[in-house]
Structure formats: C-alpha cells, structure tokens
Gaussian input, Z-matrix of N, CA and C with variables (Angstrom, degrees):
# hf/3-21g

backbone

0 1
 N
 C     1     B1
 C     2     B2     1     A1
 N     3     B3     2     A2     1     D1
 C     4     B4     3     A3     2     D2
 C     5     B5     4     A4     3     D3
 N     6     B6     5     A5     4     D4
 C     7     B7     6     A6     5     D5
 C     8     B8     7     A7     6     D6
 N     9     B9     8     A8     7     D7
 C    10    B10     9     A9     8     D8
 C    11    B11    10    A10     9     D9
 N    12    B12    11    A11    10    D10
 C    13    B13    12    A12    11    D11
 C    14    B14    13    A13    12    D12
 N    15    B15    14    A14    13    D13
 C    16    B16    15    A15    14    D14
 C    17    B17    16    A16    15    D15
 N    18    B18    17    A17    16    D16
 C    19    B19    18    A18    17    D17
 C    20    B20    19    A19    18    D18
 N    21    B21    20    A20    19    D19
 C    22    B22    21    A21    20    D20
 C    23    B23    22    A22    21    D21
 N    24    B24    23    A23    22    D22
 C    25    B25    24    A24    23    D23
 C    26    B26    25    A25    24    D24
 N    27    B27    26    A26    25    D25
 C    28    B28    27    A27    26    D26
 C    29    B29    28    A28    27    D27
 N    30    B30    29    A29    28    D28
 C    31    B31    30    A30    29    D29
 C    32    B32    31    A31    30    D30
 N    33    B33    32    A32    31    D31
 C    34    B34    33    A33    32    D32
 C    35    B35    34    A34    33    D33
 N    36    B36    35    A35    34    D34
 C    37    B37    36    A36    35    D35
 C    38    B38    37    A37    36    D36
 N    39    B39    38    A38    37    D37
 C    40    B40    39    A39    38    D38
 C    41    B41    40    A40    39    D39
 N    42    B42    41    A41    40    D40
 C    43    B43    42    A42    41    D41
 C    44    B44    43    A43    42    D42
 N    45    B45    44    A44    43    D43
 C    46    B46    45    A45    44    D44
 C    47    B47    46    A46    45    D45
 N    48    B48    47    A47    46    D46
 C    49    B49    48    A48    47    D47
 C    50    B50    49    A49    48    D48
 N    51    B51    50    A50    49    D49
 C    52    B52    51    A51    50    D50
 C    53    B53    52    A52    51    D51
 N    54    B54    53    A53    52    D52
 C    55    B55    54    A54    53    D53
 C    56    B56    55    A55    54    D54
 N    57    B57    56    A56    55    D55
 C    58    B58    57    A57    56    D56
 C    59    B59    58    A58    57    D57
 N    60    B60    59    A59    58    D58
 C    61    B61    60    A60    59    D59
 C    62    B62    61    A61    60    D60
 N    63    B63    62    A62    61    D61
 C    64    B64    63    A63    62    D62
 C    65    B65    64    A64    63    D63
 N    66    B66    65    A65    64    D64
 C    67    B67    66    A66    65    D65
 C    68    B68    67    A67    66    D66
 N    69    B69    68    A68    67    D67
 C    70    B70    69    A69    68    D68
 C    71    B71    70    A70    69    D69
 N    72    B72    71    A71    70    D70
 C    73    B73    72    A72    71    D71
 C    74    B74    73    A73    72    D72
 N    75    B75    74    A74    73    D73
 C    76    B76    75    A75    74    D74
 C    77    B77    76    A76    75    D75
 N    78    B78    77    A77    76    D76
 C    79    B79    78    A78    77    D77
 C    80    B80    79    A79    78    D78
 N    81    B81    80    A80    79    D79
 C    82    B82    81    A81    80    D80
 C    83    B83    82    A82    81    D81
 N    84    B84    83    A83    82    D82
 C    85    B85    84    A84    83    D83
 C    86    B86    85    A85    84    D84
 N    87    B87    86    A86    85    D85
 C    88    B88    87    A87    86    D86
 C    89    B89    88    A88    87    D87
 N    90    B90    89    A89    88    D88
 C    91    B91    90    A90    89    D89
 C    92    B92    91    A91    90    D90
 N    93    B93    92    A92    91    D91
 C    94    B94    93    A93    92    D92
 C    95    B95    94    A94    93    D93
 N    96    B96    95    A95    94    D94
 C    97    B97    96    A96    95    D95
 C    98    B98    97    A97    96    D96
 N    99    B99    98    A98    97    D97
 C   100   B100    99    A99    98    D98
 C   101   B101   100   A100    99    D99
 N   102   B102   101   A101   100   D100
 C   103   B103   102   A102   101   D101
 C   104   B104   103   A103   102   D102
 N   105   B105   104   A104   103   D103
 C   106   B106   105   A105   104   D104
 C   107   B107   106   A106   105   D105
 N   108   B108   107   A107   106   D106
 C   109   B109   108   A108   107   D107
 C   110   B110   109   A109   108   D108
 N   111   B111   110   A110   109   D109
 C   112   B112   111   A111   110   D110
 C   113   B113   112   A112   111   D111
 N   114   B114   113   A113   112   D112
 C   115   B115   114   A114   113   D113
 C   116   B116   115   A115   114   D114
 N   117   B117   116   A116   115   D115
 C   118   B118   117   A117   116   D116
 C   119   B119   118   A118   117   D117
 N   120   B120   119   A119   118   D118
 C   121   B121   120   A120   119   D119
 C   122   B122   121   A121   120   D120
 N   123   B123   122   A122   121   D121
 C   124   B124   123   A123   122   D122
 C   125   B125   124   A124   123   D123
 N   126   B126   125   A125   124   D124
 C   127   B127   126   A126   125   D125
 C   128   B128   127   A127   126   D126
 N   129   B129   128   A128   127   D127
 C   130   B130   129   A129   128   D128
 C   131   B131   130   A130   129   D129
 N   132   B132   131   A131   130   D130
 C   133   B133   132   A132   131   D131
 C   134   B134   133   A133   132   D132
 N   135   B135   134   A134   133   D133
 C   136   B136   135   A135   134   D134
 C   137   B137   136   A136   135   D135
 N   138   B138   137   A137   136   D136
 C   139   B139   138   A138   137   D137
 C   140   B140   139   A139   138   D138
 N   141   B141   140   A140   139   D139
 C   142   B142   141   A141   140   D140
 C   143   B143   142   A142   141   D141
 N   144   B144   143   A143   142   D142
 C   145   B145   144   A144   143   D143
 C   146   B146   145   A145   144   D144
 N   147   B147   146   A146   145   D145
 C   148   B148   147   A147   146   D146
 C   149   B149   148   A148   147   D147
 N   150   B150   149   A149   148   D148
 C   151   B151   150   A150   149   D149
 C   152   B152   151   A151   150   D150
 N   153   B153   152   A152   151   D151
 C   154   B154   153   A153   152   D152
 C   155   B155   154   A154   153   D153
 N   156   B156   155   A155   154   D154
 C   157   B157   156   A156   155   D155
 C   158   B158   157   A157   156   D156
 N   159   B159   158   A158   157   D157
 C   160   B160   159   A159   158   D158
 C   161   B161   160   A160   159   D159
 N   162   B162   161   A161   160   D160
 C   163   B163   162   A162   161   D161
 C   164   B164   163   A163   162   D162
 N   165   B165   164   A164   163   D163
 C   166   B166   165   A165   164   D164
 C   167   B167   166   A166   165   D165
 N   168   B168   167   A167   166   D166
 C   169   B169   168   A168   167   D167
 C   170   B170   169   A169   168   D168
 N   171   B171   170   A170   169   D169
 C   172   B172   171   A171   170   D170
 C   173   B173   172   A172   171   D171
 N   174   B174   173   A173   172   D172
 C   175   B175   174   A174   173   D173
 C   176   B176   175   A175   174   D174
 N   177   B177   176   A176   175   D175
 C   178   B178   177   A177   176   D176
 C   179   B179   178   A178   177   D177
 N   180   B180   179   A179   178   D178
 C   181   B181   180   A180   179   D179
 C   182   B182   181   A181   180   D180
 N   183   B183   182   A182   181   D181
 C   184   B184   183   A183   182   D182
 C   185   B185   184   A184   183   D183
 N   186   B186   185   A185   184   D184
 C   187   B187   186   A186   185   D185
 C   188   B188   187   A187   186   D186
 N   189   B189   188   A188   187   D187
 C   190   B190   189   A189   188   D188
 C   191   B191   190   A190   189   D189
 N   192   B192   191   A191   190   D190
 C   193   B193   192   A192   191   D191
 C   194   B194   193   A193   192   D192
 N   195   B195   194   A194   193   D193
 C   196   B196   195   A195   194   D194
 C   197   B197   196   A196   195   D195
 N   198   B198   197   A197   196   D196
 C   199   B199   198   A198   197   D197
 C   200   B200   199   A199   198   D198
 N   201   B201   200   A200   199   D199
 C   202   B202   201   A201   200   D200
 C   203   B203   202   A202   201   D201
 N   204   B204   203   A203   202   D202
 C   205   B205   204   A204   203   D203
 C   206   B206   205   A205   204   D204
 N   207   B207   206   A206   205   D205
 C   208   B208   207   A207   206   D206
 C   209   B209   208   A208   207   D207
 N   210   B210   209   A209   208   D208
 C   211   B211   210   A210   209   D209
 C   212   B212   211   A211   210   D210
 N   213   B213   212   A212   211   D211
 C   214   B214   213   A213   212   D212
 C   215   B215   214   A214   213   D213
 N   216   B216   215   A215   214   D214
 C   217   B217   216   A216   215   D215
 C   218   B218   217   A217   216   D216
 N   219   B219   218   A218   217   D217
 C   220   B220   219   A219   218   D218
 C   221   B221   220   A220   219   D219
 N   222   B222   221   A221   220   D220
 C   223   B223   222   A222   221   D221
 C   224   B224   223   A223   222   D222
 N   225   B225   224   A224   223   D223
 C   226   B226   225   A225   224   D224
 C   227   B227   226   A226   225   D225
 N   228   B228   227   A227   226   D226
 C   229   B229   228   A228   227   D227
 C   230   B230   229   A229   228   D228
 N   231   B231   230   A230   229   D229
 C   232   B232   231   A231   230   D230
 C   233   B233   232   A232   231   D231
 N   234   B234   233   A233   232   D232
 C   235   B235   234   A234   233   D233
 C   236   B236   235   A235   234   D234
 N   237   B237   236   A236   235   D235
 C   238   B238   237   A237   236   D236
 C   239   B239   238   A238   237   D237
 N   240   B240   239   A239   238   D238
 C   241   B241   240   A240   239   D239
 C   242   B242   241   A241   240   D240
 N   243   B243   242   A242   241   D241
 C   244   B244   243   A243   242   D242
 C   245   B245   244   A244   243   D243
 N   246   B246   245   A245   244   D244
 C   247   B247   246   A246   245   D245
 C   248   B248   247   A247   246   D246
 N   249   B249   248   A248   247   D247
 C   250   B250   249   A249   248   D248
 C   251   B251   250   A250   249   D249
 N   252   B252   251   A251   250   D250
 C   253   B253   252   A252   251   D251
 C   254   B254   253   A253   252   D252
 N   255   B255   254   A254   253   D253
 C   256   B256   255   A255   254   D254
 C   257   B257   256   A256   255   D255
 N   258   B258   257   A257   256   D256
 C   259   B259   258   A258   257   D257
 C   260   B260   259   A259   258   D258
 N   261   B261   260   A260   259   D259
 C   262   B262   261   A261   260   D260
 C   263   B263   262   A262   261   D261
 N   264   B264   263   A263   262   D262
 C   265   B265   264   A264   263   D263
 C   266   B266   265   A265   264   D264
 N   267   B267   266   A266   265   D265
 C   268   B268   267   A267   266   D266
 C   269   B269   268   A268   267   D267
 N   270   B270   269   A269   268   D268
 C   271   B271   270   A270   269   D269
 C   272   B272   271   A271   270   D270
 N   273   B273   272   A272   271   D271
 C   274   B274   273   A273   272   D272
 C   275   B275   274   A274   273   D273
 N   276   B276   275   A275   274   D274
 C   277   B277   276   A276   275   D275
 C   278   B278   277   A277   276   D276
 N   279   B279   278   A278   277   D277
 C   280   B280   279   A279   278   D278
 C   281   B281   280   A280   279   D279
 N   282   B282   281   A281   280   D280
 C   283   B283   282   A282   281   D281
 C   284   B284   283   A283   282   D282
 N   285   B285   284   A284   283   D283
 C   286   B286   285   A285   284   D284
 C   287   B287   286   A286   285   D285
 N   288   B288   287   A287   286   D286
 C   289   B289   288   A288   287   D287
 C   290   B290   289   A289   288   D288
 N   291   B291   290   A290   289   D289
 C   292   B292   291   A291   290   D290
 C   293   B293   292   A292   291   D291

   B1=1.4530
   B2=1.5294
   B3=1.3150
   B4=1.4499
   B5=1.5348
   B6=1.3263
   B7=1.4659
   B8=1.5294
   B9=1.3327
   B10=1.4641
   B11=1.5307
   B12=1.3240
   B13=1.4694
   B14=1.5277
   B15=1.3317
   B16=1.4565
   B17=1.5250
   B18=1.3186
   B19=1.4619
   B20=1.5223
   B21=1.3197
   B22=1.4676
   B23=1.5294
   B24=1.3231
   B25=1.4589
   B26=1.5116
   B27=1.3115
   B28=1.4660
   B29=1.5248
   B30=1.3234
   B31=1.4621
   B32=1.5241
   B33=1.3280
   B34=1.4691
   B35=1.5283
   B36=1.3336
   B37=1.4611
   B38=1.5281
   B39=1.3218
   B40=1.4682
   B41=1.5287
   B42=1.3158
   B43=1.4631
   B44=1.5174
   B45=1.3218
   B46=1.4715
   B47=1.5243
   B48=1.3217
   B49=1.4625
   B50=1.5315
   B51=1.3196
   B52=1.4637
   B53=1.5294
   B54=1.3257
   B55=1.4621
   B56=1.5268
   B57=1.3063
   B58=1.4676
   B59=1.5258
   B60=1.3175
   B61=1.4615
   B62=1.5299
   B63=1.3196
   B64=1.4670
   B65=1.5220
   B66=1.3231
   B67=1.4635
   B68=1.5327
   B69=1.3173
   B70=1.4629
   B71=1.5292
   B72=1.3198
   B73=1.4638
   B74=1.5250
   B75=1.3282
   B76=1.4646
   B77=1.5301
   B78=1.3186
   B79=1.4669
   B80=1.5233
   B81=1.3094
   B82=1.4612
   B83=1.5241
   B84=1.3132
   B85=1.4670
   B86=1.5341
   B87=1.3228
   B88=1.4635
   B89=1.5265
   B90=1.2954
   B91=1.4661
   B92=1.5319
   B93=1.3215
   B94=1.4687
   B95=1.5225
   B96=1.3282
   B97=1.4667
   B98=1.5287
   B99=1.3373
   B100=1.4594
   B101=1.5239
   B102=1.3036
   B103=1.4656
   B104=1.5313
   B105=1.3245
   B106=1.4658
   B107=1.5205
   B108=1.3353
   B109=1.4666
   B110=1.5209
   B111=1.3206
   B112=1.4609
   B113=1.5266
   B114=1.3203
   B115=1.4621
   B116=1.5268
   B117=1.3281
   B118=1.4668
   B119=1.5264
   B120=1.3162
   B121=1.4576
   B122=1.5325
   B123=1.3285
   B124=1.4649
   B125=1.5273
   B126=1.3259
   B127=1.4665
   B128=1.5301
   B129=1.3292
   B130=1.4519
   B131=1.5208
   B132=1.3504
   B133=1.4611
   B134=1.5277
   B135=1.3039
   B136=1.4630
   B137=1.5339
   B138=1.3382
   B139=1.4687
   B140=1.5236
   B141=1.3281
   B142=1.4642
   B143=1.5276
   B144=1.3202
   B145=1.4641
   B146=1.5253
   B147=1.3247
   B148=1.4685
   B149=1.5189
   B150=1.3208
   B151=1.4607
   B152=1.5285
   B153=1.3120
   B154=1.4700
   B155=1.5283
   B156=1.3240
   B157=1.4692
   B158=1.5269
   B159=1.3288
   B160=1.4642
   B161=1.5221
   B162=1.3279
   B163=1.4723
   B164=1.5203
   B165=1.3190
   B166=1.4537
   B167=1.5322
   B168=1.3266
   B169=1.4649
   B170=1.5224
   B171=1.3224
   B172=1.4716
   B173=1.5256
   B174=1.2959
   B175=1.4597
   B176=1.5267
   B177=1.3199
   B178=1.4652
   B179=1.5187
   B180=1.3294
   B181=1.4678
   B182=1.5273
   B183=1.3204
   B184=1.4666
   B185=1.5253
   B186=1.3213
   B187=1.4648
   B188=1.5334
   B189=1.3359
   B190=1.4657
   B191=1.5238
   B192=1.3302
   B193=1.4667
   B194=1.5245
   B195=1.3166
   B196=1.4631
   B197=1.5285
   B198=1.3290
   B199=1.4631
   B200=1.5262
   B201=1.3351
   B202=1.4589
   B203=1.5334
   B204=1.3064
   B205=1.4815
   B206=1.5258
   B207=1.3227
   B208=1.4615
   B209=1.5289
   B210=1.3213
   B211=1.4635
   B212=1.5329
   B213=1.3064
   B214=1.4648
   B215=1.5305
   B216=1.3134
   B217=1.4635
   B218=1.5325
   B219=1.3181
   B220=1.4600
   B221=1.5238
   B222=1.3214
   B223=1.4654
   B224=1.5234
   B225=1.3285
   B226=1.4638
   B227=1.5277
   B228=1.3247
   B229=1.4625
   B230=1.5302
   B231=1.3202
   B232=1.4674
   B233=1.5208
   B234=1.3237
   B235=1.4683
   B236=1.5187
   B237=1.3154
   B238=1.4570
   B239=1.5283
   B240=1.3068
   B241=1.4611
   B242=1.5145
   B243=1.3407
   B244=1.4701
   B245=1.5227
   B246=1.3235
   B247=1.4614
   B248=1.5292
   B249=1.3327
   B250=1.4626
   B251=1.5304
   B252=1.3096
   B253=1.4640
   B254=1.5100
   B255=1.3251
   B256=1.4639
   B257=1.5262
   B258=1.3242
   B259=1.4615
   B260=1.5250
   B261=1.3283
   B262=1.4675
   B263=1.5286
   B264=1.3303
   B265=1.4627
   B266=1.5217
   B267=1.3108
   B268=1.4593
   B269=1.5254
   B270=1.3133
   B271=1.4778
   B272=1.5262
   B273=1.3288
   B274=1.4617
   B275=1.5259
   B276=1.3091
   B277=1.4746
   B278=1.5198
   B279=1.3150
   B280=1.4636
   B281=1.5327
   B282=1.3167
   B283=1.4738
   B284=1.5251
   B285=1.3169
   B286=1.4702
   B287=1.5200
   B288=1.3145
   B289=1.4717
   B290=1.5187
   B291=1.3310
   B292=1.4680
   B293=1.4758
   A1=108.68
   A2=115.15
   A3=121.27
   A4=109.44
   A5=116.44
   A6=120.72
   A7=112.25
   A8=116.70
   A9=119.77
   A10=110.45
   A11=117.02
   A12=121.04
   A13=109.55
   A14=116.54
   A15=120.93
   A16=111.08
   A17=117.31
   A18=120.73
   A19=112.03
   A20=117.05
   A21=119.74
   A22=110.51
   A23=117.22
   A24=120.43
   A25=111.91
   A26=115.96
   A27=120.23
   A28=110.72
   A29=115.97
   A30=120.55
   A31=110.78
   A32=116.69
   A33=121.24
   A34=110.59
   A35=115.97
   A36=120.86
   A37=112.02
   A38=117.38
   A39=121.50
   A40=115.10
   A41=118.23
   A42=121.48
   A43=115.01
   A44=116.65
   A45=119.87
   A46=112.28
   A47=116.89
   A48=120.12
   A49=112.26
   A50=116.72
   A51=120.97
   A52=109.52
   A53=116.16
   A54=119.54
   A55=108.97
   A56=116.76
   A57=120.91
   A58=110.70
   A59=116.56
   A60=121.21
   A61=110.84
   A62=117.35
   A63=120.78
   A64=110.84
   A65=116.97
   A66=121.13
   A67=109.99
   A68=117.38
   A69=121.38
   A70=111.46
   A71=116.78
   A72=120.88
   A73=110.04
   A74=117.11
   A75=121.08
   A76=110.11
   A77=116.87
   A78=120.92
   A79=111.79
   A80=117.12
   A81=120.17
   A82=111.39
   A83=116.49
   A84=120.20
   A85=112.13
   A86=117.03
   A87=119.99
   A88=113.78
   A89=118.25
   A90=120.62
   A91=112.10
   A92=116.22
   A93=120.53
   A94=112.28
   A95=116.23
   A96=123.20
   A97=112.77
   A98=116.04
   A99=120.85
   A100=109.70
   A101=116.77
   A102=121.69
   A103=109.78
   A104=115.64
   A105=120.08
   A106=110.76
   A107=116.02
   A108=120.69
   A109=111.57
   A110=116.94
   A111=120.39
   A112=111.10
   A113=116.82
   A114=120.46
   A115=109.82
   A116=116.14
   A117=120.75
   A118=110.86
   A119=116.41
   A120=120.21
   A121=110.80
   A122=116.69
   A123=120.78
   A124=110.98
   A125=116.68
   A126=121.35
   A127=112.81
   A128=117.68
   A129=121.05
   A130=113.00
   A131=115.81
   A132=121.85
   A133=108.98
   A134=117.08
   A135=121.02
   A136=111.17
   A137=115.44
   A138=120.67
   A139=110.04
   A140=116.24
   A141=120.80
   A142=110.94
   A143=116.71
   A144=120.16
   A145=111.04
   A146=116.56
   A147=120.81
   A148=109.10
   A149=116.13
   A150=120.71
   A151=111.12
   A152=117.08
   A153=120.98
   A154=111.15
   A155=117.00
   A156=121.00
   A157=110.50
   A158=117.14
   A159=120.77
   A160=111.73
   A161=116.28
   A162=119.93
   A163=110.89
   A164=116.49
   A165=121.27
   A166=110.80
   A167=116.81
   A168=121.08
   A169=110.43
   A170=116.30
   A171=120.83
   A172=110.36
   A173=116.18
   A174=121.29
   A175=111.06
   A176=116.84
   A177=120.88
   A178=111.47
   A179=116.92
   A180=120.44
   A181=111.10
   A182=116.44
   A183=120.61
   A184=111.30
   A185=116.42
   A186=120.48
   A187=111.14
   A188=116.55
   A189=119.38
   A190=110.44
   A191=116.09
   A192=119.57
   A193=111.20
   A194=116.64
   A195=120.69
   A196=110.76
   A197=116.08
   A198=120.41
   A199=113.54
   A200=117.67
   A201=120.84
   A202=114.81
   A203=117.18
   A204=123.96
   A205=114.56
   A206=118.99
   A207=120.85
   A208=112.10
   A209=117.62
   A210=120.71
   A211=110.26
   A212=116.61
   A213=120.80
   A214=110.52
   A215=116.57
   A216=120.96
   A217=109.82
   A218=116.56
   A219=121.01
   A220=110.77
   A221=116.55
   A222=121.06
   A223=111.30
   A224=116.90
   A225=120.91
   A226=111.49
   A227=117.02
   A228=120.40
   A229=111.28
   A230=116.77
   A231=119.93
   A232=111.24
   A233=117.42
   A234=121.04
   A235=110.69
   A236=116.97
   A237=121.50
   A238=110.05
   A239=116.72
   A240=121.03
   A241=112.11
   A242=116.83
   A243=120.62
   A244=111.18
   A245=115.62
   A246=119.42
   A247=112.12
   A248=117.31
   A249=121.44
   A250=112.81
   A251=117.40
   A252=120.52
   A253=113.02
   A254=113.86
   A255=120.66
   A256=113.33
   A257=117.24
   A258=119.66
   A259=111.38
   A260=115.64
   A261=120.43
   A262=110.34
   A263=116.25
   A264=120.44
   A265=110.32
   A266=116.83
   A267=121.31
   A268=111.16
   A269=116.60
   A270=120.80
   A271=110.99
   A272=117.35
   A273=121.36
   A274=109.83
   A275=116.81
   A276=121.30
   A277=110.18
   A278=116.10
   A279=121.08
   A280=111.27
   A281=116.69
   A282=121.21
   A283=110.87
   A284=116.58
   A285=121.66
   A286=110.81
   A287=116.89
   A288=121.47
   A289=111.53
   A290=118.20
   A291=120.81
   A292=109.24
   D1=141.23
   D2=178.04
   D3=-61.60
   D4=135.89
   D5=-176.31
   D6=-59.77
   D7=-40.82
   D8=-179.08
   D9=-63.59
   D10=-41.71
   D11=179.07
   D12=-62.90
   D13=-45.17
   D14=178.66
   D15=-60.57
   D16=-48.59
   D17=-178.44
   D18=-63.16
   D19=-38.87
   D20=178.03
   D21=-67.40
   D22=-36.76
   D23=175.50
   D24=-65.36
   D25=-42.89
   D26=177.40
   D27=-64.63
   D28=-39.12
   D29=178.46
   D30=-62.79
   D31=-38.93
   D32=178.22
   D33=-59.61
   D34=-37.95
   D35=-178.01
   D36=-83.30
   D37=-44.11
   D38=-170.57
   D39=-113.64
   D40=1.00
   D41=-173.68
   D42=-54.44
   D43=-34.16
   D44=-178.84
   D45=-68.63
   D46=-13.17
   D47=178.81
   D48=-84.83
   D49=-12.42
   D50=177.72
   D51=-79.76
   D52=159.05
   D53=174.20
   D54=-65.54
   D55=159.07
   D56=179.51
   D57=-56.20
   D58=-43.55
   D59=-178.45
   D60=-61.50
   D61=-49.55
   D62=-179.97
   D63=-63.74
   D64=-39.99
   D65=-179.00
   D66=-63.81
   D67=-44.96
   D68=-179.74
   D69=-64.50
   D70=-43.78
   D71=179.47
   D72=-64.82
   D73=-43.08
   D74=178.47
   D75=-59.55
   D76=-47.20
   D77=-179.52
   D78=-61.38
   D79=-44.14
   D80=179.87
   D81=-63.39
   D82=-42.81
   D83=-176.18
   D84=-76.30
   D85=-50.59
   D86=-174.53
   D87=-88.11
   D88=-42.11
   D89=-175.15
   D90=-83.92
   D91=-38.63
   D92=179.84
   D93=-92.76
   D94=-5.82
   D95=176.95
   D96=57.58
   D97=41.31
   D98=176.88
   D99=-89.93
   D100=156.44
   D101=177.79
   D102=-78.03
   D103=166.73
   D104=176.17
   D105=-57.10
   D106=-42.45
   D107=-179.32
   D108=-64.61
   D109=-41.02
   D110=179.33
   D111=-65.35
   D112=-43.04
   D113=178.25
   D114=-63.43
   D115=-43.28
   D116=179.94
   D117=-59.80
   D118=-42.71
   D119=-179.67
   D120=-65.23
   D121=-44.58
   D122=-179.70
   D123=-62.56
   D124=-42.70
   D125=-176.62
   D126=-84.98
   D127=-11.50
   D128=-179.98
   D129=70.92
   D130=35.38
   D131=179.92
   D132=-131.64
   D133=174.53
   D134=-179.33
   D135=-79.22
   D136=160.52
   D137=174.95
   D138=-58.48
   D139=-38.93
   D140=-179.30
   D141=-63.31
   D142=-38.82
   D143=177.66
   D144=-65.06
   D145=-37.90
   D146=176.69
   D147=-63.71
   D148=-48.02
   D149=-179.71
   D150=-60.69
   D151=-43.15
   D152=178.50
   D153=-61.89
   D154=-42.93
   D155=179.78
   D156=-64.84
   D157=-40.29
   D158=178.77
   D159=-65.85
   D160=-42.57
   D161=177.79
   D162=-62.67
   D163=-42.31
   D164=179.58
   D165=-65.49
   D166=-44.14
   D167=178.85
   D168=-61.90
   D169=-44.91
   D170=178.85
   D171=-59.01
   D172=-46.41
   D173=-179.84
   D174=-60.98
   D175=-44.30
   D176=179.67
   D177=-64.56
   D178=-44.43
   D179=-179.66
   D180=-61.23
   D181=-43.69
   D182=178.67
   D183=-65.44
   D184=-37.27
   D185=179.09
   D186=-67.62
   D187=-41.84
   D188=176.76
   D189=-59.33
   D190=-44.40
   D191=-178.70
   D192=-66.00
   D193=-39.77
   D194=179.02
   D195=-59.79
   D196=-39.24
   D197=-176.99
   D198=-84.74
   D199=-33.67
   D200=-171.37
   D201=-109.19
   D202=-31.06
   D203=178.31
   D204=60.77
   D205=23.12
   D206=-179.66
   D207=-63.87
   D208=-38.39
   D209=179.75
   D210=-64.46
   D211=-42.76
   D212=178.36
   D213=-63.54
   D214=-43.29
   D215=178.84
   D216=-62.01
   D217=-44.85
   D218=178.51
   D219=-59.87
   D220=-46.01
   D221=179.49
   D222=-61.77
   D223=-42.57
   D224=179.33
   D225=-64.65
   D226=-40.08
   D227=178.01
   D228=-64.20
   D229=-40.41
   D230=178.39
   D231=-65.97
   D232=-39.59
   D233=176.43
   D234=-63.35
   D235=-42.41
   D236=177.29
   D237=-60.90
   D238=-45.12
   D239=178.54
   D240=-59.66
   D241=-41.11
   D242=177.87
   D243=-61.02
   D244=-40.63
   D245=-177.97
   D246=-72.13
   D247=-23.86
   D248=-178.76
   D249=-89.42
   D250=-14.47
   D251=178.15
   D252=117.41
   D253=173.23
   D254=-173.82
   D255=-62.77
   D256=-40.01
   D257=-179.29
   D258=-63.18
   D259=-45.11
   D260=179.97
   D261=-65.66
   D262=-43.44
   D263=179.26
   D264=-61.41
   D265=-43.29
   D266=179.16
   D267=-61.04
   D268=-43.99
   D269=-179.07
   D270=-67.83
   D271=-43.48
   D272=179.18
   D273=-62.86
   D274=-43.94
   D275=178.61
   D276=-60.25
   D277=-42.54
   D278=178.77
   D279=-61.46
   D280=-42.44
   D281=179.49
   D282=-66.37
   D283=-44.48
   D284=-178.23
   D285=-64.17
   D286=-40.40
   D287=-176.13
   D288=-68.63
   D289=-26.79
   D290=-178.91
   D291=-75.16

C-alpha cells in the first residue's frame, strides 16, 4: 500500500489523538498537498519544524495502529461488506462512519 494512502487512512482513524499543531501540519501537507515550504510559511515556522512535526505525527499514528489495530479492523470490515454486496457494504460503511 502506498505510504501516503496508509497515513491518510490512519489519520482518519487516529488524527484526533494528535496535538492541534501536528494535526494541522499533517492536514496541510498530506490532505492539501502543500510543500514543506508552503506549510512552514502558513504556520510561521521553519521547514525543519514542519518536517519534525510530520515525522512525529507519522510515528504516533503508526504506534496507535500497532497497539489498537482500528484501521486494520475498519479495512477488514469494508472488505467483508464488499464481498457480501452493496447493501451490506452500505450498512457497514454507515456504522463505521458514525
């Protein structure tokens, strides 16, 4: 799996556990597809600070998944729903989103 896709999926599940600063930097870099320099300018910090925050956020997200496995469980449920048909997938998606 592409690292960016994985990290964005993990962020969807665990993003609220990050500090506001890390969450905002992650969103700007990964979700808005801005460069390190652009994020640094928006946040009024150095490129190195952006990079450090991203590395820390990535590490935390991976650690949460290692300990809790919610992203894996979510992915498995969606795969199960796909195999059971559109109605099941729709219901599982509805449950997961709540």
